[in-house]
C-alpha positions, 0 to 999 in steps of 0.5 A, spaced: 441 181 771 434 177 772 436 172 777 432 167 780 436 166 787 435 171 792 436 169 799 437 176 804 434 182 805 435 189 808 431 194 812 432 201 815 427 202 820 427 203 827 422 198 831 415 199 834 411 196 839 404 195 838 398 196 842 393 190 843 389 193 839 393 194 833 396 188 833 395 183 827 390 178 830 390 170 826 383 166 826 384 161 832 384 154 827 389 149 827 393 146 821 392 139 820 397 138 814 401 142 810 404 140 803 412 141 805 413 140 798 413 146 793 409 145 786 414 145 780 415 151 776 412 148 771 406 146 775 405 153 778 406 156 771 400 152 768 396 153 773 397 161 771 396 160 764 390 155 765 387 161 769 388 167 764 386 163 758 379 162 762 378 169 766 383 173 762 386 175 769 389 172 774 391 174 782 395 171 787 389 172 792 385 167 788 390 161 789 391 156 794 396 157 800 400 152 797 401 155 790 402 162 793 408 159 797 410 154 792 411 161 787 415 164 794 420 158 794 421 159 787 422 166 787 427 167 792 423 167 798 421 175 797 414 176 800 411 183 798 406 185 803 401 191 803 398 192 809 393 198 812 386 198 811 382 197 804 385 202 799 390 205 804 395 204 799 399 210 801 401 215 807 405 221 807 405 221 814 404 214 817 400 214 823 401 210 830 395 205 828 399 204 821 405 203 824 403 198 829 400 194 824 406 194 821 410 192 827 405 187 829 406 183 822 413 183 822 413 180 830 408 175 827 413 173 821 419 173 826 415 168 830 414 164 825 420 165 821 424 164 828 428 171 827 429 176 832 425 183 830 430 187 832 437 184 831 435 180 824 431 186 821 436 188 817 437 182 814 429 179 813 425 186 811 426 192 806 421 198 807 418 202 802 417 210 803 410 213 801 406 206 799 404 202 805 408 196 803 414 192 806 418 186 802 420 180 808 424 174 807 419 168 808 421 161 807 415 157 811 408 155 808 406 156 816 408 164 815 404 164 809 398 161 812 398 165 818 399 172 813 393 170 810 388 169 816 390 176 819 387 182 819 390 189 816 393 186 810 391 188 803 395 183 800 401 178 800 405 177 793 411 173 791 414 179 788 421 175 787 417 170 782 419 171 775 419 164 771 412 166 768 413 166 760 406 166 757 407 168 750 403 175 750 408 179 754 415 175 753 415 176 746 414 184 745 416 187 739 417 193 742 423 190 747 429 191 747 433 193 740 439 197 739 440 197 732 439 203 727 434 202 721 435 205 714 428 210 714 424 210 707 423 218 706 416 217 704 415 215 711 416 222 714 416 230 711 421 235 712 420 242 716 424 248 718 429 248 720 434 245 716 430 238 714 428 236 721 423 230 720 416 229 722 413 222 722 408 220 717 403 219 723 404 226 726 399 228 720 395 223 721 393 226 728 394 233 726 400 235 730 404 239 726 398 243 725 397 243 732 405 246 733 402 253 731 399 253 737 403 249 742 409 246 742 409 243 749 413 249 753 413 249 760 410 242 761 415 237 765 413 229 763 416 223 766 418 217 763 418 211 766 422 206 762 429 203 760 433 209 761 435 214 755 441 212 751 448 216 753 450 215 746 444 219 744 446 226 745 439 229 742 436 226 748 441 228 753 444 235 756 449 237 750 443 236 744 436 236 748 436 244 749 437 246 741 434 249 735 427 251 736 427 246 742 430 252 747 429 253 754 428 247 757 432 241 760 433 233 760 434 230 767 435 222 768 435 218 773 435 211 775 432 206 780 433 200 777 438 195 781 441 190 777 443 185 782 442 177 784 441 180 791 434 182 793 437 186 798 442 190 794 441 198 793 446 199 788 443 202 783 445 201 775 445 208 773 440 212 769 443 210 761 439 205 757 442 199 756 436 196 752 434 202 746 426 202 748 426 208 753 431 212 748 425 211 743 420 212 747 423 219 750 425 221 741 417 220 741 416 225 746 421 231 746 427 229 741 428 236 739 427 240 733 433 243 730 438 242 724 440 236 725 435 232 720 433 228 724 426 226 727 422 230 732 418 229 738 411 230 739 412 235 745 419 238 742 419 244 747 417 240 753 422 237 759 423 231 760 424 227 766 427 220 764 427 214 769 431 208 768 426 203 772 426 197 768 431 192 765 426 191 759 418 192 758 416 186 762 415 187 770 416 180 771 422 181 776 423 184 784 428 189 782 424 192 776 417 192 780 421 196 786 424 201 781 418 202 778 414 203 784 420 208 787 420 212 780 413 213 781 413 216 788 419 220 786 415 223 780 409 224 784 412 228 789 416 233 784 411 239 783 414 241 776 411 234 773 404 234 770 404 227 766 407 220 767 408 216 760 409 208 762 410 203 755 412 198 760 407 192 763 405 185 765 400 181 765 396 181 771 397 186 777 403 188 781 401 190 788 407 196 790 406 198 783 399 199 783 399 202 791 405 207 787 400 209 781 395 211 786 399 215 790 402 219 783 394 220 781 392 223 788 397 228 787 395 230 780 399 226 776 396 224 768 399 218 767 399 214 760 400 206 760 401 202 754 394 197 753 400 191 751 404 189 744 406 182 743 406 177 738 401 177 732 400 169 734 398 171 742 395 178 742 389 174 744 390 177 751 386 183 753 389 190 756 396 189 760 397 191 767 398 198 769 394 200 763 387 196 766 388 201 773 382 206 772 388 211 775 392 210 768 390 212 761 390 206 756 393 207 750 394 202 744 395 202 736 391 202 730 393 202 723 391 207 718 386 203 714 379 206 713 376 202 719 379 201 727 383 195 726 389 194 732 396 194 729 398 187 728 401 186 735 397 190 739 392 189 744 385 192 745 379 192 749 374 195 754 380 198 759 383 203 752 381 210 752 385 212 746 389 210 740 394 212 735 395 210 728 402 208 728 401 202 722 400 202 715 394 198 713 397 191 710 404 194 711 407 192 718 413 195 716 411 202 716 412 205 723 414 212 725 421 213 725 425 216 732 432 217 734 437 211 734 441 208 740 447 212 737 448 219 735 446 220 727 442 214 727 435 212 726 430 207 727 422 205 726 418 204 733 411 200 734 406 197 738 402 201 744 409 203 747 409 208 741 402 210 741 403 211 749 408 216 748 405 219 743 398 221 747 403 223 753 406 229 747 399 231 745 397 231 753 403 236 753 401 240 748 394 241 751 397 242 758 402 247 755 396 251 752 392 251 758 398 251 764 393 252 770 388 247 768 388 240 772 388 233 770 382 231 769 381 238 764 386 236 760 384 229 760 377 231 758 379 235 753 383 229 750 376 226 750 372 231 746 378 231 740 377 224 739 375 221 733 369 217 737 367 222 743 362 222 746 361 215 745 366 209 747 368 203 743 368 197 747 375 196 743 378 202 742 375 207 747 374 214 745 379 213 738 384 217 735 386 224 737 386 230 733 391 234 737 389 241 732 383 240 736 385 239 742 389 245 743 384 249 740 
């Protein structure tokens, strides 16, 4: 449930007093005129769209105080604050300085918002583990102005504002769809045992040939998406460890809260209600058995699948919080090597950016989708978090003689790799995957499936070289790509040759 009216907040931590040196200070500058009426949603969106059209990017730090406050008012008064020094995105053990910084910020907000830091804290503040972030209920423009003048604040964002509807991300063809489809037999080949189905595009990347060397055994991939369907047994414990896919495990977890209340901690469970996460899980790790169904790239890898979002768009407070939590949890698992995220948003999101940086610091190889939208609106460049240097950005191309992005895929200088996932001049020719329910199949496309496919290939490489680190695996992927050592301004290193990557 995506809601626009949230009023309360919860916090769990103990008040800590600030020393004079650590107290957050504000410039001594009087405020003469305050605009007390917020902009309308249409006015906010018009300004955002104008900025995106002109610069292909948007950041809340670049807007004026009144616009940020207006978005805050229309976003359930949820203000997300990244505190600490520049690039101090996370801390496993917070120093006294960081604790004092956080408490100084809260004291300042308590003064302008007129709440007691001890008595009212549980109604006004939510704290995050690992990443240096707090979510605070803020109603007054004076608070916004004071915070933007304060030191030791990296960013403030109206993280509850979810009413922007620019087409490039809002009309994703890789979004929610639980229906099954009839699969053309020319779009897969059968292999043992008993007619297991290999998607046509796997052969474009020599994935079946790579299976002679590696099948992903011993590698655990974290999938952050909409979860995995409980109705698809081949992606649950009963069918995941089956056939020649043996000695492995699947785990399902949930960090998404489906609630109209932003302070809620009522997690919605691990099961997919959208369909997108199930498709990505199938692409990565569907078993190779005798059921005559589509096989995953790394069919002997382990999978930890998170329901962290409601759909592919990170435009809701609970989704953003759910993704950042999933990232930090996966970062702290020594068995997880790879994280796949076929989700995104038009501009960067502070608490997710901080969590990505933490996972990267913990040695995780993070793949992110470059962006998928309608062919009328995919003028927009690479989407967040694929825009980050800490992620590996992937997009989809067709199987034509030249590099042409798929009909609904994004491209740009941030792209690192491409995957063939669409027929030239035949947009219906996409890879087949497992459907939402048992016995069902369907097609899936866009940069989403390209990202999941690349994550699976990375697992094949890491399984072959279990003592390698993320940089060594990434370098091997680059060296096996079609354009290496050159790099395209739109398609990175190009298509990966999985066989070359595992040799």
